[in-house]
N, CA, C and O atoms as a Maestro MAE file, in Angstrom:
{
 s_m_m2io_version
 :::
 2.0.0
}

f_m_ct {
 s_m_title
 :::
 protein
 m_atom[336] {
  # First column is atom index #
  i_m_mmod_type
  r_m_x_coord
  r_m_y_coord
  r_m_z_coord
  i_m_residue_number
  s_m_chain_name
  s_m_pdb_residue_name
  s_m_pdb_atom_name
  i_m_atomic_number
  :::
  1 25 1.876 -0.102 12.637 1 A "UNK " " N  " 7
  2 3 2.474 0.650 11.834 1 A "UNK " " CA " 6
  3 2 1.464 1.521 10.771 1 A "UNK " " C  " 6
  4 15 0.582 1.047 10.055 1 A "UNK " " O  " 8
  5 25 1.918 3.091 10.913 2 A "UNK " " N  " 7
  6 3 1.142 3.932 10.144 2 A "UNK " " CA " 6
  7 2 1.189 3.615 8.368 2 A "UNK " " C  " 6
  8 15 2.155 3.037 7.871 2 A "UNK " " O  " 8
  9 25 0.440 3.914 7.843 3 A "UNK " " N  " 7
  10 3 0.469 3.485 6.362 3 A "UNK " " CA " 6
  11 2 -0.093 4.786 5.713 3 A "UNK " " C  " 6
  12 15 -0.966 5.409 6.318 3 A "UNK " " O  " 8
  13 25 0.580 5.425 3.957 4 A "UNK " " N  " 7
  14 3 0.007 6.409 3.742 4 A "UNK " " CA " 6
  15 2 0.332 6.008 1.939 4 A "UNK " " C  " 6
  16 15 1.313 5.434 1.466 4 A "UNK " " O  " 8
  17 25 -0.859 6.545 1.248 5 A "UNK " " N  " 7
  18 3 -0.492 6.536 -0.159 5 A "UNK " " CA " 6
  19 2 -0.758 8.099 -0.710 5 A "UNK " " C  " 6
  20 15 -1.826 8.697 -0.577 5 A "UNK " " O  " 8
  21 25 0.443 8.626 -1.357 6 A "UNK " " N  " 7
  22 3 0.332 10.077 -1.764 6 A "UNK " " CA " 6
  23 2 0.468 9.784 -2.923 6 A "UNK " " C  " 6
  24 15 0.815 8.685 -3.355 6 A "UNK " " O  " 8
  25 25 0.099 11.135 -3.778 7 A "UNK " " N  " 7
  26 3 0.170 11.287 -5.129 7 A "UNK " " CA " 6
  27 2 0.646 12.396 -5.194 7 A "UNK " " C  " 6
  28 15 -0.024 13.249 -4.613 7 A "UNK " " O  " 8
  29 25 1.522 12.727 -5.659 8 A "UNK " " N  " 7
  30 3 2.342 14.014 -5.867 8 A "UNK " " CA " 6
  31 2 2.419 14.962 -4.628 8 A "UNK " " C  " 6
  32 15 2.353 16.189 -4.695 8 A "UNK " " O  " 8
  33 25 2.596 14.081 -3.263 9 A "UNK " " N  " 7
  34 3 2.689 14.581 -2.191 9 A "UNK " " CA " 6
  35 2 1.607 14.763 -1.309 9 A "UNK " " C  " 6
  36 15 1.594 14.883 -0.084 9 A "UNK " " O  " 8
  37 25 0.366 14.764 -2.455 10 A "UNK " " N  " 7
  38 3 -0.964 14.788 -1.427 10 A "UNK " " CA " 6
  39 2 -1.330 13.420 -0.796 10 A "UNK " " C  " 6
  40 15 -1.219 12.376 -1.439 10 A "UNK " " O  " 8
  41 25 -1.698 13.453 0.272 11 A "UNK " " N  " 7
  42 3 -2.023 12.167 1.087 11 A "UNK " " CA " 6
  43 2 -3.839 11.829 0.533 11 A "UNK " " C  " 6
  44 15 -4.801 12.578 0.705 11 A "UNK " " O  " 8
  45 25 -3.821 10.543 -0.108 12 A "UNK " " N  " 7
  46 3 -4.868 9.856 -0.437 12 A "UNK " " CA " 6
  47 2 -5.356 8.820 0.255 12 A "UNK " " C  " 6
  48 15 -6.501 8.400 0.090 12 A "UNK " " O  " 8
  49 25 -4.547 8.348 1.058 13 A "UNK " " N  " 7
  50 3 -5.047 7.312 1.568 13 A "UNK " " CA " 6
  51 2 -4.306 7.086 3.177 13 A "UNK " " C  " 6
  52 15 -3.159 7.503 3.337 13 A "UNK " " O  " 8
  53 25 -4.880 6.555 4.077 14 A "UNK " " N  " 7
  54 3 -3.975 6.541 5.454 14 A "UNK " " CA " 6
  55 2 -4.632 5.479 5.881 14 A "UNK " " C  " 6
  56 15 -5.828 5.450 5.592 14 A "UNK " " O  " 8
  57 25 -3.999 4.198 6.762 15 A "UNK " " N  " 7
  58 3 -4.253 3.261 7.446 15 A "UNK " " CA " 6
  59 2 -3.035 3.030 8.415 15 A "UNK " " C  " 6
  60 15 -2.011 3.677 8.636 15 A "UNK " " O  " 8
  61 25 -3.471 2.029 8.831 16 A "UNK " " N  " 7
  62 3 -2.601 1.362 10.175 16 A "UNK " " CA " 6
  63 2 -2.478 -0.102 10.032 16 A "UNK " " C  " 6
  64 15 -3.427 -0.641 9.463 16 A "UNK " " O  " 8
  65 25 -1.426 -0.928 10.461 17 A "UNK " " N  " 7
  66 3 -1.527 -2.471 10.295 17 A "UNK " " CA " 6
  67 2 -2.229 -2.869 11.111 17 A "UNK " " C  " 6
  68 15 -2.680 -3.997 10.908 17 A "UNK " " O  " 8
  69 25 -2.681 -2.089 12.502 18 A "UNK " " N  " 7
  70 3 -3.650 -2.532 13.724 18 A "UNK " " CA " 6
  71 2 -5.231 -2.889 12.902 18 A "UNK " " C  " 6
  72 15 -6.078 -3.533 13.521 18 A "UNK " " O  " 8
  73 25 -5.473 -2.455 11.631 19 A "UNK " " N  " 7
  74 3 -6.715 -2.378 11.139 19 A "UNK " " CA " 6
  75 2 -6.782 -3.626 10.308 19 A "UNK " " C  " 6
  76 15 -7.898 -4.008 9.956 19 A "UNK " " O  " 8
  77 25 -5.562 -4.406 9.901 20 A "UNK " " N  " 7
  78 3 -5.580 -5.561 9.773 20 A "UNK " " CA " 6
  79 2 -6.575 -6.443 10.187 20 A "UNK " " C  " 6
  80 15 -6.901 -6.271 11.361 20 A "UNK " " O  " 8
  81 25 -7.330 -7.587 9.430 21 A "UNK " " N  " 7
  82 3 -7.836 -8.606 9.988 21 A "UNK " " CA " 6
  83 2 -6.842 -9.707 10.805 21 A "UNK " " C  " 6
  84 15 -7.141 -10.212 11.888 21 A "UNK " " O  " 8
  85 25 -5.753 -9.938 10.146 22 A "UNK " " N  " 7
  86 3 -5.129 -10.809 11.013 22 A "UNK " " CA " 6
  87 2 -3.496 -10.014 10.844 22 A "UNK " " C  " 6
  88 15 -2.893 -9.699 9.818 22 A "UNK " " O  " 8
  89 25 -3.185 -9.890 12.011 23 A "UNK " " N  " 7
  90 3 -1.930 -9.441 12.198 23 A "UNK " " CA " 6
  91 2 -0.426 -9.630 11.234 23 A "UNK " " C  " 6
  92 15 -0.299 -10.567 10.445 23 A "UNK " " O  " 8
  93 25 0.513 -8.715 11.425 24 A "UNK " " N  " 7
  94 3 1.290 -9.306 10.492 24 A "UNK " " CA " 6
  95 2 1.894 -10.535 10.666 24 A "UNK " " C  " 6
  96 15 1.976 -11.370 9.765 24 A "UNK " " O  " 8
  97 25 2.253 -10.660 11.607 25 A "UNK " " N  " 7
  98 3 2.865 -12.174 12.267 25 A "UNK " " CA " 6
  99 2 2.573 -13.060 11.865 25 A "UNK " " C  " 6
  100 15 3.380 -13.903 11.472 25 A "UNK " " O  " 8
  101 25 0.805 -13.248 11.797 26 A "UNK " " N  " 7
  102 3 -0.211 -14.062 11.568 26 A "UNK " " CA " 6
  103 2 -0.297 -14.396 10.020 26 A "UNK " " C  " 6
  104 15 -0.632 -15.470 9.520 26 A "UNK " " O  " 8
  105 25 0.081 -13.230 9.379 27 A "UNK " " N  " 7
  106 3 0.192 -13.421 7.802 27 A "UNK " " CA " 6
  107 2 1.602 -14.132 7.265 27 A "UNK " " C  " 6
  108 15 1.472 -14.953 6.357 27 A "UNK " " O  " 8
  109 25 2.769 -13.897 7.707 28 A "UNK " " N  " 7
  110 3 3.426 -14.355 7.471 28 A "UNK " " CA " 6
  111 2 3.891 -15.597 8.011 28 A "UNK " " C  " 6
  112 15 5.032 -15.878 7.646 28 A "UNK " " O  " 8
  113 25 3.274 -16.523 8.866 29 A "UNK " " N  " 7
  114 3 3.204 -17.673 9.556 29 A "UNK " " CA " 6
  115 2 2.528 -18.284 8.486 29 A "UNK " " C  " 6
  116 15 3.253 -18.750 7.607 29 A "UNK " " O  " 8
  117 25 1.293 -18.395 8.348 30 A "UNK " " N  " 7
  118 3 0.171 -18.678 7.498 30 A "UNK " " CA " 6
  119 2 1.052 -18.753 5.921 30 A "UNK " " C  " 6
  120 15 1.006 -19.804 5.280 30 A "UNK " " O  " 8
  121 25 1.865 -17.505 5.372 31 A "UNK " " N  " 7
  122 3 1.971 -17.953 4.276 31 A "UNK " " CA " 6
  123 2 3.332 -18.761 4.009 31 A "UNK " " C  " 6
  124 15 3.500 -19.500 3.039 31 A "UNK " " O  " 8
  125 25 4.336 -18.495 5.079 32 A "UNK " " N  " 7
  126 3 5.206 -19.510 5.269 32 A "UNK " " CA " 6
  127 2 5.241 -21.102 5.601 32 A "UNK " " C  " 6
  128 15 6.166 -21.912 5.650 32 A "UNK " " O  " 8
  129 25 4.083 -21.186 5.771 33 A "UNK " " N  " 7
  130 3 3.393 -22.530 5.788 33 A "UNK " " CA " 6
  131 2 3.160 -23.288 4.492 33 A "UNK " " C  " 6
  132 15 3.085 -24.517 4.512 33 A "UNK " " O  " 8
  133 25 3.034 -22.532 3.267 34 A "UNK " " N  " 7
  134 3 2.706 -22.908 2.278 34 A "UNK " " CA " 6
  135 2 3.640 -22.420 1.119 34 A "UNK " " C  " 6
  136 15 3.346 -22.839 0.000 34 A "UNK " " O  " 8
  137 25 4.416 -21.827 1.199 35 A "UNK " " N  " 7
  138 3 5.261 -21.134 0.042 35 A "UNK " " CA " 6
  139 2 6.540 -20.614 0.702 35 A "UNK " " C  " 6
  140 15 6.391 -20.023 1.772 35 A "UNK " " O  " 8
  141 25 7.552 -20.727 0.300 36 A "UNK " " N  " 7
  142 3 8.982 -20.182 0.800 36 A "UNK " " CA " 6
  143 2 8.858 -18.576 0.767 36 A "UNK " " C  " 6
  144 15 8.123 -18.151 -0.125 36 A "UNK " " O  " 8
  145 25 9.418 -17.696 1.537 37 A "UNK " " N  " 7
  146 3 9.446 -16.514 1.575 37 A "UNK " " CA " 6
  147 2 10.839 -16.414 1.751 37 A "UNK " " C  " 6
  148 15 11.622 -17.085 2.424 37 A "UNK " " O  " 8
  149 25 11.069 -14.950 0.635 38 A "UNK " " N  " 7
  150 3 12.427 -14.945 0.268 38 A "UNK " " CA " 6
  151 2 12.691 -13.282 0.597 38 A "UNK " " C  " 6
  152 15 11.628 -12.729 0.878 38 A "UNK " " O  " 8
  153 25 13.454 -12.691 0.615 39 A "UNK " " N  " 7
  154 3 13.812 -11.386 1.193 39 A "UNK " " CA " 6
  155 2 13.694 -10.319 -0.261 39 A "UNK " " C  " 6
  156 15 14.321 -10.255 -1.318 39 A "UNK " " O  " 8
  157 25 12.713 -9.672 0.249 40 A "UNK " " N  " 7
  158 3 12.297 -8.705 -1.210 40 A "UNK " " CA " 6
  159 2 10.913 -9.231 -1.316 40 A "UNK " " C  " 6
  160 15 10.076 -8.439 -1.751 40 A "UNK " " O  " 8
  161 25 10.597 -10.199 -1.058 41 A "UNK " " N  " 7
  162 3 9.150 -10.410 -1.298 41 A "UNK " " CA " 6
  163 2 8.056 -9.666 -0.380 41 A "UNK " " C  " 6
  164 15 8.161 -9.393 0.815 41 A "UNK " " O  " 8
  165 25 6.777 -9.362 -1.408 42 A "UNK " " N  " 7
  166 3 5.801 -8.292 -0.750 42 A "UNK " " CA " 6
  167 2 4.723 -9.309 -0.280 42 A "UNK " " C  " 6
  168 15 4.733 -10.500 -0.590 42 A "UNK " " O  " 8
  169 25 3.932 -8.793 0.385 43 A "UNK " " N  " 7
  170 3 3.104 -9.424 1.059 43 A "UNK " " CA " 6
  171 2 1.795 -8.469 0.913 43 A "UNK " " C  " 6
  172 15 1.596 -7.512 1.662 43 A "UNK " " O  " 8
  173 25 0.972 -8.832 -0.093 44 A "UNK " " N  " 7
  174 3 -0.148 -7.365 -0.499 44 A "UNK " " CA " 6
  175 2 -1.646 -7.608 0.627 44 A "UNK " " C  " 6
  176 15 -2.074 -8.761 0.588 44 A "UNK " " O  " 8
  177 25 -2.041 -7.112 1.109 45 A "UNK " " N  " 7
  178 3 -3.360 -7.141 2.061 45 A "UNK " " CA " 6
  179 2 -4.676 -6.613 1.624 45 A "UNK " " C  " 6
  180 15 -5.771 -7.075 1.947 45 A "UNK " " O  " 8
  181 25 -4.407 -5.404 0.710 46 A "UNK " " N  " 7
  182 3 -5.500 -4.720 0.664 46 A "UNK " " CA " 6
  183 2 -5.332 -3.412 0.836 46 A "UNK " " C  " 6
  184 15 -4.214 -3.012 1.162 46 A "UNK " " O  " 8
  185 25 -6.160 -2.700 0.695 47 A "UNK " " N  " 7
  186 3 -5.846 -1.203 0.349 47 A "UNK " " CA " 6
  187 2 -6.464 -0.444 1.295 47 A "UNK " " C  " 6
  188 15 -7.633 -0.800 1.443 47 A "UNK " " O  " 8
  189 25 -6.026 0.768 2.230 48 A "UNK " " N  " 7
  190 3 -6.981 1.321 3.402 48 A "UNK " " CA " 6
  191 2 -8.308 2.141 2.545 48 A "UNK " " C  " 6
  192 15 -8.384 1.986 1.327 48 A "UNK " " O  " 8
  193 25 -8.940 2.680 2.998 49 A "UNK " " N  " 7
  194 3 -10.087 3.283 2.539 49 A "UNK " " CA " 6
  195 2 -9.807 4.606 1.539 49 A "UNK " " C  " 6
  196 15 -8.746 5.132 1.876 49 A "UNK " " O  " 8
  197 25 -10.343 5.193 0.585 50 A "UNK " " N  " 7
  198 3 -9.775 6.481 0.245 50 A "UNK " " CA " 6
  199 2 -9.375 6.178 -1.306 50 A "UNK " " C  " 6
  200 15 -8.750 6.999 -1.977 50 A "UNK " " O  " 8
  201 25 -9.877 4.691 -1.892 51 A "UNK " " N  " 7
  202 3 -9.385 4.322 -3.440 51 A "UNK " " CA " 6
  203 2 -10.055 5.062 -4.234 51 A "UNK " " C  " 6
  204 15 -11.113 5.662 -4.042 51 A "UNK " " O  " 8
  205 25 -9.380 4.994 -5.162 52 A "UNK " " N  " 7
  206 3 -9.755 6.462 -6.402 52 A "UNK " " CA " 6
  207 2 -11.350 6.292 -6.566 52 A "UNK " " C  " 6
  208 15 -12.199 7.167 -6.399 52 A "UNK " " O  " 8
  209 25 -11.578 4.697 -7.004 53 A "UNK " " N  " 7
  210 3 -12.849 4.841 -7.735 53 A "UNK " " CA " 6
  211 2 -14.200 4.954 -6.853 53 A "UNK " " C  " 6
  212 15 -15.363 4.964 -7.254 53 A "UNK " " O  " 8
  213 25 -13.759 5.028 -5.682 54 A "UNK " " N  " 7
  214 3 -14.829 5.311 -4.466 54 A "UNK " " CA " 6
  215 2 -14.853 6.796 -4.279 54 A "UNK " " C  " 6
  216 15 -15.884 7.207 -3.747 54 A "UNK " " O  " 8
  217 25 -13.968 7.684 -4.589 55 A "UNK " " N  " 7
  218 3 -13.991 9.084 -4.434 55 A "UNK " " CA " 6
  219 2 -15.464 9.812 -5.130 55 A "UNK " " C  " 6
  220 15 -16.338 9.310 -5.835 55 A "UNK " " O  " 8
  221 25 -15.333 10.870 -4.718 56 A "UNK " " N  " 7
  222 3 -16.875 11.550 -5.198 56 A "UNK " " CA " 6
  223 2 -16.576 13.256 -5.643 56 A "UNK " " C  " 6
  224 15 -16.982 14.206 -4.973 56 A "UNK " " O  " 8
  225 25 -15.755 13.374 -6.959 57 A "UNK " " N  " 7
  226 3 -15.681 12.584 -8.024 57 A "UNK " " CA " 6
  227 2 -14.560 11.422 -8.004 57 A "UNK " " C  " 6
  228 15 -13.635 11.653 -7.225 57 A "UNK " " O  " 8
  229 25 -14.478 10.130 -8.776 58 A "UNK " " N  " 7
  230 3 -13.464 9.658 -9.207 58 A "UNK " " CA " 6
  231 2 -12.212 10.101 -9.011 58 A "UNK " " C  " 6
  232 15 -11.993 11.302 -9.163 58 A "UNK " " O  " 8
  233 25 -11.156 9.210 -8.637 59 A "UNK " " N  " 7
  234 3 -9.522 9.782 -9.105 59 A "UNK " " CA " 6
  235 2 -9.039 8.816 -9.300 59 A "UNK " " C  " 6
  236 15 -9.018 7.792 -8.617 59 A "UNK " " O  " 8
  237 25 -8.360 9.174 -10.789 60 A "UNK " " N  " 7
  238 3 -7.377 7.856 -10.982 60 A "UNK " " CA " 6
  239 2 -6.300 8.329 -11.382 60 A "UNK " " C  " 6
  240 15 -6.340 9.319 -12.113 60 A "UNK " " O  " 8
  241 25 -4.963 7.709 -10.988 61 A "UNK " " N  " 7
  242 3 -3.672 8.239 -11.503 61 A "UNK " " CA " 6
  243 2 -3.667 8.871 -12.812 61 A "UNK " " C  " 6
  244 15 -4.583 8.716 -13.619 61 A "UNK " " O  " 8
  245 25 -2.652 9.572 -13.018 62 A "UNK " " N  " 7
  246 3 -2.623 10.074 -14.465 62 A "UNK " " CA " 6
  247 2 -1.206 10.125 -14.737 62 A "UNK " " C  " 6
  248 15 -0.406 10.532 -13.895 62 A "UNK " " O  " 8
  249 25 -0.825 9.675 -16.035 63 A "UNK " " N  " 7
  250 3 0.670 9.859 -16.491 63 A "UNK " " CA " 6
  251 2 1.417 10.960 -16.196 63 A "UNK " " C  " 6
  252 15 0.993 12.036 -16.616 63 A "UNK " " O  " 8
  253 25 2.587 10.940 -15.474 64 A "UNK " " N  " 7
  254 3 3.499 11.983 -15.158 64 A "UNK " " CA " 6
  255 2 3.433 12.104 -13.507 64 A "UNK " " C  " 6
  256 15 4.431 12.391 -12.845 64 A "UNK " " O  " 8
  257 25 2.162 11.855 -12.941 65 A "UNK " " N  " 7
  258 3 2.554 11.888 -11.526 65 A "UNK " " CA " 6
  259 2 3.019 10.633 -11.035 65 A "UNK " " C  " 6
  260 15 3.010 9.569 -11.655 65 A "UNK " " O  " 8
  261 25 3.579 10.911 -9.442 66 A "UNK " " N  " 7
  262 3 4.314 9.789 -8.607 66 A "UNK " " CA " 6
  263 2 3.387 9.300 -7.597 66 A "UNK " " C  " 6
  264 15 2.674 10.009 -6.886 66 A "UNK " " O  " 8
  265 25 3.460 7.916 -7.590 67 A "UNK " " N  " 7
  266 3 2.612 7.439 -6.544 67 A "UNK " " CA " 6
  267 2 3.549 7.179 -5.326 67 A "UNK " " C  " 6
  268 15 4.610 6.632 -5.625 67 A "UNK " " O  " 8
  269 25 3.357 7.466 -4.016 68 A "UNK " " N  " 7
  270 3 4.361 7.106 -3.065 68 A "UNK " " CA " 6
  271 2 3.589 6.190 -2.035 68 A "UNK " " C  " 6
  272 15 2.459 6.524 -1.678 68 A "UNK " " O  " 8
  273 25 4.134 5.132 -1.590 69 A "UNK " " N  " 7
  274 3 3.277 4.427 -0.487 69 A "UNK " " CA " 6
  275 2 4.743 4.405 0.755 69 A "UNK " " C  " 6
  276 15 5.926 4.068 0.696 69 A "UNK " " O  " 8
  277 25 3.775 5.001 1.866 70 A "UNK " " N  " 7
  278 3 5.164 5.154 3.075 70 A "UNK " " CA " 6
  279 2 4.703 4.170 4.018 70 A "UNK " " C  " 6
  280 15 3.485 4.131 4.188 70 A "UNK " " O  " 8
  281 25 5.342 3.455 4.595 71 A "UNK " " N  " 7
  282 3 4.821 2.535 5.893 71 A "UNK " " CA " 6
  283 2 5.942 3.293 6.981 71 A "UNK " " C  " 6
  284 15 7.046 3.651 6.572 71 A "UNK " " O  " 8
  285 25 5.558 3.466 8.253 72 A "UNK " " N  " 7
  286 3 6.194 3.739 9.213 72 A "UNK " " CA " 6
  287 2 7.220 2.924 9.357 72 A "UNK " " C  " 6
  288 15 7.176 1.761 8.958 72 A "UNK " " O  " 8
  289 25 8.535 3.587 10.100 73 A "UNK " " N  " 7
  290 3 9.501 2.680 10.427 73 A "UNK " " CA " 6
  291 2 10.446 2.075 9.620 73 A "UNK " " C  " 6
  292 15 11.627 1.866 9.896 73 A "UNK " " O  " 8
  293 25 9.518 1.662 8.047 74 A "UNK " " N  " 7
  294 3 10.585 1.321 7.034 74 A "UNK " " CA " 6
  295 2 10.985 2.068 5.892 74 A "UNK " " C  " 6
  296 15 12.070 1.873 5.344 74 A "UNK " " O  " 8
  297 25 10.040 3.039 5.452 75 A "UNK " " N  " 7
  298 3 10.326 3.501 4.540 75 A "UNK " " CA " 6
  299 2 8.935 4.029 3.487 75 A "UNK " " C  " 6
  300 15 7.722 4.045 3.698 75 A "UNK " " O  " 8
  301 25 9.892 4.488 2.124 76 A "UNK " " N  " 7
  302 3 8.683 4.401 1.428 76 A "UNK " " CA " 6
  303 2 9.093 4.050 -0.075 76 A "UNK " " C  " 6
  304 15 10.236 3.941 -0.519 76 A "UNK " " O  " 8
  305 25 7.887 3.901 -0.745 77 A "UNK " " N  " 7
  306 3 8.254 3.162 -1.936 77 A "UNK " " CA " 6
  307 2 7.959 4.070 -3.086 77 A "UNK " " C  " 6
  308 15 6.761 4.326 -2.965 77 A "UNK " " O  " 8
  309 25 8.411 4.676 -4.113 78 A "UNK " " N  " 7
  310 3 7.913 6.103 -4.965 78 A "UNK " " CA " 6
  311 2 8.219 5.334 -6.435 78 A "UNK " " C  " 6
  312 15 9.308 5.007 -6.906 78 A "UNK " " O  " 8
  313 25 6.735 5.147 -7.040 79 A "UNK " " N  " 7
  314 3 6.663 5.015 -8.701 79 A "UNK " " CA " 6
  315 2 6.266 6.240 -9.396 79 A "UNK " " C  " 6
  316 15 5.351 7.034 -9.181 79 A "UNK " " O  " 8
  317 25 7.309 6.188 -10.404 80 A "UNK " " N  " 7
  318 3 6.345 7.408 -11.628 80 A "UNK " " CA " 6
  319 2 5.192 6.790 -12.215 80 A "UNK " " C  " 6
  320 15 5.150 5.597 -11.916 80 A "UNK " " O  " 8
  321 25 4.205 7.176 -12.968 81 A "UNK " " N  " 7
  322 3 2.725 6.748 -13.291 81 A "UNK " " CA " 6
  323 2 3.096 6.988 -14.594 81 A "UNK " " C  " 6
  324 15 3.417 8.157 -14.808 81 A "UNK " " O  " 8
  325 25 3.171 5.931 -15.902 82 A "UNK " " N  " 7
  326 3 3.012 6.024 -17.002 82 A "UNK " " CA " 6
  327 2 2.252 5.355 -17.777 82 A "UNK " " C  " 6
  328 15 2.019 4.178 -17.503 82 A "UNK " " O  " 8
  329 25 1.649 6.012 -19.014 83 A "UNK " " N  " 7
  330 3 0.319 5.820 -19.891 83 A "UNK " " CA " 6
  331 2 1.156 4.525 -20.431 83 A "UNK " " C  " 6
  332 15 0.355 3.880 -21.106 83 A "UNK " " O  " 8
  333 25 2.350 3.905 -20.424 84 A "UNK " " N  " 7
  334 3 2.400 2.581 -21.033 84 A "UNK " " CA " 6
  335 2 2.351 1.495 -20.236 84 A "UNK " " C  " 6
  336 15 2.392 0.367 -20.726 84 A "UNK " " O  " 8
  :::
 }
 m_bond[335] {
  # First column is bond index #
  i_m_from
  i_m_to
  i_m_order
  :::
  1 1 2 1
  2 2 3 1
  3 3 4 2
  4 3 5 1
  5 5 6 1
  6 6 7 1
  7 7 8 2
  8 7 9 1
  9 9 10 1
  10 10 11 1
  11 11 12 2
  12 11 13 1
  13 13 14 1
  14 14 15 1
  15 15 16 2
  16 15 17 1
  17 17 18 1
  18 18 19 1
  19 19 20 2
  20 19 21 1
  21 21 22 1
  22 22 23 1
  23 23 24 2
  24 23 25 1
  25 25 26 1
  26 26 27 1
  27 27 28 2
  28 27 29 1
  29 29 30 1
  30 30 31 1
  31 31 32 2
  32 31 33 1
  33 33 34 1
  34 34 35 1
  35 35 36 2
  36 35 37 1
  37 37 38 1
  38 38 39 1
  39 39 40 2
  40 39 41 1
  41 41 42 1
  42 42 43 1
  43 43 44 2
  44 43 45 1
  45 45 46 1
  46 46 47 1
  47 47 48 2
  48 47 49 1
  49 49 50 1
  50 50 51 1
  51 51 52 2
  52 51 53 1
  53 53 54 1
  54 54 55 1
  55 55 56 2
  56 55 57 1
  57 57 58 1
  58 58 59 1
  59 59 60 2
  60 59 61 1
  61 61 62 1
  62 62 63 1
  63 63 64 2
  64 63 65 1
  65 65 66 1
  66 66 67 1
  67 67 68 2
  68 67 69 1
  69 69 70 1
  70 70 71 1
  71 71 72 2
  72 71 73 1
  73 73 74 1
  74 74 75 1
  75 75 76 2
  76 75 77 1
  77 77 78 1
  78 78 79 1
  79 79 80 2
  80 79 81 1
  81 81 82 1
  82 82 83 1
  83 83 84 2
  84 83 85 1
  85 85 86 1
  86 86 87 1
  87 87 88 2
  88 87 89 1
  89 89 90 1
  90 90 91 1
  91 91 92 2
  92 91 93 1
  93 93 94 1
  94 94 95 1
  95 95 96 2
  96 95 97 1
  97 97 98 1
  98 98 99 1
  99 99 100 2
  100 99 101 1
  101 101 102 1
  102 102 103 1
  103 103 104 2
  104 103 105 1
  105 105 106 1
  106 106 107 1
  107 107 108 2
  108 107 109 1
  109 109 110 1
  110 110 111 1
  111 111 112 2
  112 111 113 1
  113 113 114 1
  114 114 115 1
  115 115 116 2
  116 115 117 1
  117 117 118 1
  118 118 119 1
  119 119 120 2
  120 119 121 1
  121 121 122 1
  122 122 123 1
  123 123 124 2
  124 123 125 1
  125 125 126 1
  126 126 127 1
  127 127 128 2
  128 127 129 1
  129 129 130 1
  130 130 131 1
  131 131 132 2
  132 131 133 1
  133 133 134 1
  134 134 135 1
  135 135 136 2
  136 135 137 1
  137 137 138 1
  138 138 139 1
  139 139 140 2
  140 139 141 1
  141 141 142 1
  142 142 143 1
  143 143 144 2
  144 143 145 1
  145 145 146 1
  146 146 147 1
  147 147 148 2
  148 147 149 1
  149 149 150 1
  150 150 151 1
  151 151 152 2
  152 151 153 1
  153 153 154 1
  154 154 155 1
  155 155 156 2
  156 155 157 1
  157 157 158 1
  158 158 159 1
  159 159 160 2
  160 159 161 1
  161 161 162 1
  162 162 163 1
  163 163 164 2
  164 163 165 1
  165 165 166 1
  166 166 167 1
  167 167 168 2
  168 167 169 1
  169 169 170 1
  170 170 171 1
  171 171 172 2
  172 171 173 1
  173 173 174 1
  174 174 175 1
  175 175 176 2
  176 175 177 1
  177 177 178 1
  178 178 179 1
  179 179 180 2
  180 179 181 1
  181 181 182 1
  182 182 183 1
  183 183 184 2
  184 183 185 1
  185 185 186 1
  186 186 187 1
  187 187 188 2
  188 187 189 1
  189 189 190 1
  190 190 191 1
  191 191 192 2
  192 191 193 1
  193 193 194 1
  194 194 195 1
  195 195 196 2
  196 195 197 1
  197 197 198 1
  198 198 199 1
  199 199 200 2
  200 199 201 1
  201 201 202 1
  202 202 203 1
  203 203 204 2
  204 203 205 1
  205 205 206 1
  206 206 207 1
  207 207 208 2
  208 207 209 1
  209 209 210 1
  210 210 211 1
  211 211 212 2
  212 211 213 1
  213 213 214 1
  214 214 215 1
  215 215 216 2
  216 215 217 1
  217 217 218 1
  218 218 219 1
  219 219 220 2
  220 219 221 1
  221 221 222 1
  222 222 223 1
  223 223 224 2
  224 223 225 1
  225 225 226 1
  226 226 227 1
  227 227 228 2
  228 227 229 1
  229 229 230 1
  230 230 231 1
  231 231 232 2
  232 231 233 1
  233 233 234 1
  234 234 235 1
  235 235 236 2
  236 235 237 1
  237 237 238 1
  238 238 239 1
  239 239 240 2
  240 239 241 1
  241 241 242 1
  242 242 243 1
  243 243 244 2
  244 243 245 1
  245 245 246 1
  246 246 247 1
  247 247 248 2
  248 247 249 1
  249 249 250 1
  250 250 251 1
  251 251 252 2
  252 251 253 1
  253 253 254 1
  254 254 255 1
  255 255 256 2
  256 255 257 1
  257 257 258 1
  258 258 259 1
  259 259 260 2
  260 259 261 1
  261 261 262 1
  262 262 263 1
  263 263 264 2
  264 263 265 1
  265 265 266 1
  266 266 267 1
  267 267 268 2
  268 267 269 1
  269 269 270 1
  270 270 271 1
  271 271 272 2
  272 271 273 1
  273 273 274 1
  274 274 275 1
  275 275 276 2
  276 275 277 1
  277 277 278 1
  278 278 279 1
  279 279 280 2
  280 279 281 1
  281 281 282 1
  282 282 283 1
  283 283 284 2
  284 283 285 1
  285 285 286 1
  286 286 287 1
  287 287 288 2
  288 287 289 1
  289 289 290 1
  290 290 291 1
  291 291 292 2
  292 291 293 1
  293 293 294 1
  294 294 295 1
  295 295 296 2
  296 295 297 1
  297 297 298 1
  298 298 299 1
  299 299 300 2
  300 299 301 1
  301 301 302 1
  302 302 303 1
  303 303 304 2
  304 303 305 1
  305 305 306 1
  306 306 307 1
  307 307 308 2
  308 307 309 1
  309 309 310 1
  310 310 311 1
  311 311 312 2
  312 311 313 1
  313 313 314 1
  314 314 315 1
  315 315 316 2
  316 315 317 1
  317 317 318 1
  318 318 319 1
  319 319 320 2
  320 319 321 1
  321 321 322 1
  322 322 323 1
  323 323 324 2
  324 323 325 1
  325 325 326 1
  326 326 327 1
  327 327 328 2
  328 327 329 1
  329 329 330 1
  330 330 331 1
  331 331 332 2
  332 331 333 1
  333 333 334 1
  334 334 335 1
  335 335 336 2
  :::
 }
}
């Protein structure tokens, strides 16, 4: 599945689940063996290339921006950035 992170509509990161060290099914099996998984749980696996502090110049989120994470075939999660 294609993955994207956007800040105010600008693509900052792109990736694909094919880039994971372990495939999605293997991650779910391993986690389910040690903890109950429930609807709505998130499995966080890391971040694709393009993370803000590695950019030249570094890029950090600013209050008032919107961060969107898209996963092909699943949808988007959009969060406002707050100073608090």
